[in-house]
matplotlib code that plots the C-alpha trace (Angstrom):
import matplotlib.pyplot as plt

x = [-44.5, -48.1, -49.7, -47.6, -49.1, -45.6, -45.5, -42.0, -41.4, -38.3, -37.7, -34.8, -31.9, -31.4, -32.1, -30.3, -27.2, -27.4, -27.8, -24.8, -22.7, -23.7, -23.0, -19.7, -18.4, -19.1, -21.9, -23.6, -27.6, -32.0, -33.2, -30.1, -30.3, -29.6, -29.9, -32.2, -32.0, -33.2, -30.8, -27.5, -25.9, -22.9, -19.6, -16.7, -18.7, -15.9, -16.7, -14.1, -16.2, -17.1, -20.6, -23.0, -24.0, -21.2, -18.7, -18.7, -21.4, -19.4, -16.3, -15.4, -13.2, -15.1, -18.7, -19.8, -22.6, -24.0, -24.5, -27.8, -29.2, -31.8, -29.5, -27.5, -23.7, -24.8, -27.3, -24.7, -22.1, -24.6, -25.0, -21.2, -21.1, -23.5, -22.4, -18.8, -19.8, -22.3, -21.0, -22.3, -25.6, -28.5, -32.2, -35.4, -38.2, -42.0, -44.0, -47.6, -50.7, -50.7, -47.0, -43.9, -42.4, -38.6, -36.1, -32.7, -29.9, -26.0, -23.3, -21.5, -22.7, -21.8, -23.3, -26.5, -26.7, -26.4, -29.1, -31.5, -30.9, -31.0, -34.3, -36.2, -34.8, -35.9, -39.4, -39.9, -38.8, -41.5, -44.0, -43.3, -42.7, -39.2, -37.2, -33.1, -32.3, -29.5, -27.5, -27.7, -31.3, -33.4, -36.1, -38.4, -38.4, -40.3, -43.6, -42.9, -41.7, -44.6, -47.0, -46.0, -49.4, -50.8, -48.2, -48.6, -45.2, -44.3, -41.1, -39.9, -36.4, -35.7, -33.2, -33.7, -32.9, -35.1, -38.4, -40.2, -44.0, -45.1, -48.6, -50.7, -54.2, -52.5, -51.7, -48.9, -47.3, -47.4, -45.4, -42.9, -42.3, -42.1, -39.3, -37.5, -37.2, -35.8, -33.4, -32.1, -31.7, -29.2, -27.4, -27.3, -25.8, -23.5, -22.8, -21.9, -21.8, -25.6, -25.8, -23.7, -25.7, -29.1, -27.8, -26.2, -29.5, -31.4, -28.9, -29.4, -25.9, -26.8]
y = [-10.2, -9.8, -8.9, -5.7, -4.6, -5.6, -7.4, -8.9, -10.3, -11.6, -11.4, -11.5, -10.9, -14.0, -12.6, -15.6, -14.5, -11.1, -11.8, -14.1, -11.4, -8.9, -11.2, -12.5, -9.0, -7.0, -8.2, -5.1, -1.3, 4.9, 4.7, 6.0, 8.4, 12.0, 13.6, 13.8, 17.5, 17.0, 14.3, 15.7, 19.4, 20.3, 20.3, 22.2, 23.7, 22.8, 20.3, 18.4, 15.3, 15.3, 16.3, 15.5, 17.0, 15.5, 15.8, 12.2, 12.1, 10.7, 11.1, 10.1, 6.9, 5.4, 6.8, 6.5, 8.5, 5.5, 3.8, 3.7, 3.4, 0.6, -0.6, -3.7, -3.6, -5.3, -2.5, 0.2, -1.8, -1.9, 1.9, 2.3, 0.2, 2.3, 5.5, 4.6, 3.1, 6.0, 6.5, 3.0, 3.5, 5.0, 5.7, 6.9, 8.2, 8.7, 10.6, 9.4, 11.1, 8.8, 7.8, 6.9, 4.5, 4.0, 2.1, 1.6, -0.3, -0.6, -1.7, -3.4, -6.6, -6.3, -2.9, -4.1, -6.8, -4.2, -2.2, -5.0, -6.1, -2.5, -1.7, -5.0, -4.5, -0.9, -1.6, -4.5, -1.8, 0.7, -2.1, -3.0, 0.8, -0.4, 2.8, 2.2, 5.7, 6.1, 9.2, 10.9, 9.9, 12.3, 13.6, 13.0, 9.3, 10.2, 9.8, 6.3, 5.1, 6.5, 5.7, 2.4, 0.9, 3.6, 2.7, 0.0, -1.2, -3.5, -4.7, -6.4, -7.1, -7.2, -6.8, -3.3, -3.0, -2.9, -1.4, 0.0, 1.2, 2.8, 4.3, 5.7, 7.4, 10.0, 13.2, 14.1, 10.8, 11.0, 14.3, 13.0, 9.9, 12.6, 14.5, 11.7, 9.9, 13.4, 13.0, 9.4, 10.5, 13.5, 10.9, 8.6, 11.1, 13.0, 10.4, 12.3, 15.7, 15.6, 14.6, 17.5, 20.2, 18.9, 19.0, 22.3, 23.5, 22.0, 24.0, 27.4, 27.4, 27.1]
z = [61.4, 60.0, 63.3, 63.3, 59.8, 58.0, 54.6, 53.8, 50.3, 48.5, 44.9, 42.6, 45.5, 47.9, 51.5, 53.0, 50.9, 51.8, 55.6, 55.6, 53.8, 56.5, 59.6, 57.9, 56.8, 59.6, 62.0, 60.5, 60.6, 57.7, 58.0, 58.3, 60.9, 62.2, 65.7, 68.5, 69.3, 73.0, 73.9, 72.0, 71.0, 69.4, 71.1, 69.4, 66.9, 64.2, 61.5, 63.4, 63.1, 66.8, 68.2, 70.8, 74.3, 76.2, 73.4, 72.4, 69.8, 67.1, 65.2, 61.6, 62.5, 65.5, 65.2, 68.6, 67.7, 66.1, 69.2, 71.2, 74.5, 73.3, 70.1, 69.8, 68.7, 65.4, 64.8, 65.4, 63.1, 60.4, 60.3, 60.5, 57.4, 55.5, 56.6, 55.6, 52.1, 51.4, 48.0, 46.8, 48.0, 45.4, 46.0, 44.7, 46.7, 46.0, 48.1, 48.1, 49.4, 52.5, 52.8, 50.7, 48.3, 48.4, 46.6, 48.2, 46.9, 47.0, 44.3, 47.2, 48.1, 51.8, 52.2, 50.4, 53.2, 56.2, 54.4, 54.1, 57.5, 58.9, 56.9, 58.0, 61.6, 62.0, 60.4, 62.7, 65.8, 64.6, 64.6, 68.3, 69.3, 70.3, 69.8, 69.4, 70.7, 68.7, 69.6, 66.2, 65.5, 63.7, 65.9, 63.0, 63.6, 67.3, 65.6, 63.7, 67.5, 69.2, 66.7, 65.0, 65.3, 63.0, 60.1, 57.5, 55.7, 52.9, 52.4, 49.1, 47.9, 43.9, 41.8, 41.9, 45.8, 48.8, 48.0, 51.1, 50.9, 54.1, 54.5, 57.2, 57.9, 60.1, 58.1, 60.7, 60.3, 56.5, 56.8, 59.0, 56.5, 53.6, 56.0, 57.0, 53.3, 52.5, 55.2, 54.6, 50.7, 51.9, 54.2, 51.3, 48.9, 51.3, 54.4, 57.6, 56.1, 55.8, 59.5, 60.5, 58.5, 59.9, 63.4, 63.0, 61.7, 64.4, 66.9, 65.2, 63.3, 59.8]

ax = plt.figure().add_subplot(projection="3d")
ax.plot(x, y, z, "-o")
ax.set_aspect("equal")
plt.show()
């Protein structure tokens, strides 16, 4: 991963154990994501837990909105694990002049395993400019997947959680990092409720 400007270190948490738990418990995927406005809209308008341009965006039970045109079933399953157990997730964000530093953790080992796998996988995708195109994905992420070569990422798994430092020399990408970090924090706090709010705001229904 070094040729993609990524650094990955493992501290007090045993990564092998985390990944084994993820695979064993759910085959389980921040960045939790929100909604790509140009691909999706609201259908039904009610907080009936279903949205999307075709009315199939997602529901609270099956969560089809976590699928993607270029995402694996395992990645979508990881997202589902995190959204269904968002109450176990806490995080801190520090906005840096040239990027962000985030620390994210879960009190549930299986959710933590999904979280680590998701973060590592998505940062690798960013480096390869390989957009998973998750149905409810935030448009903020467009800049990441389009300009992944301008982002430097450092990931460390410690007893405190998964620590991610991302920096860039591009001010627009730095602003996107700050925006997306806030979106992720909202989802960690309120789960799908935050997704509904962000999508409604983007569709002028705030």
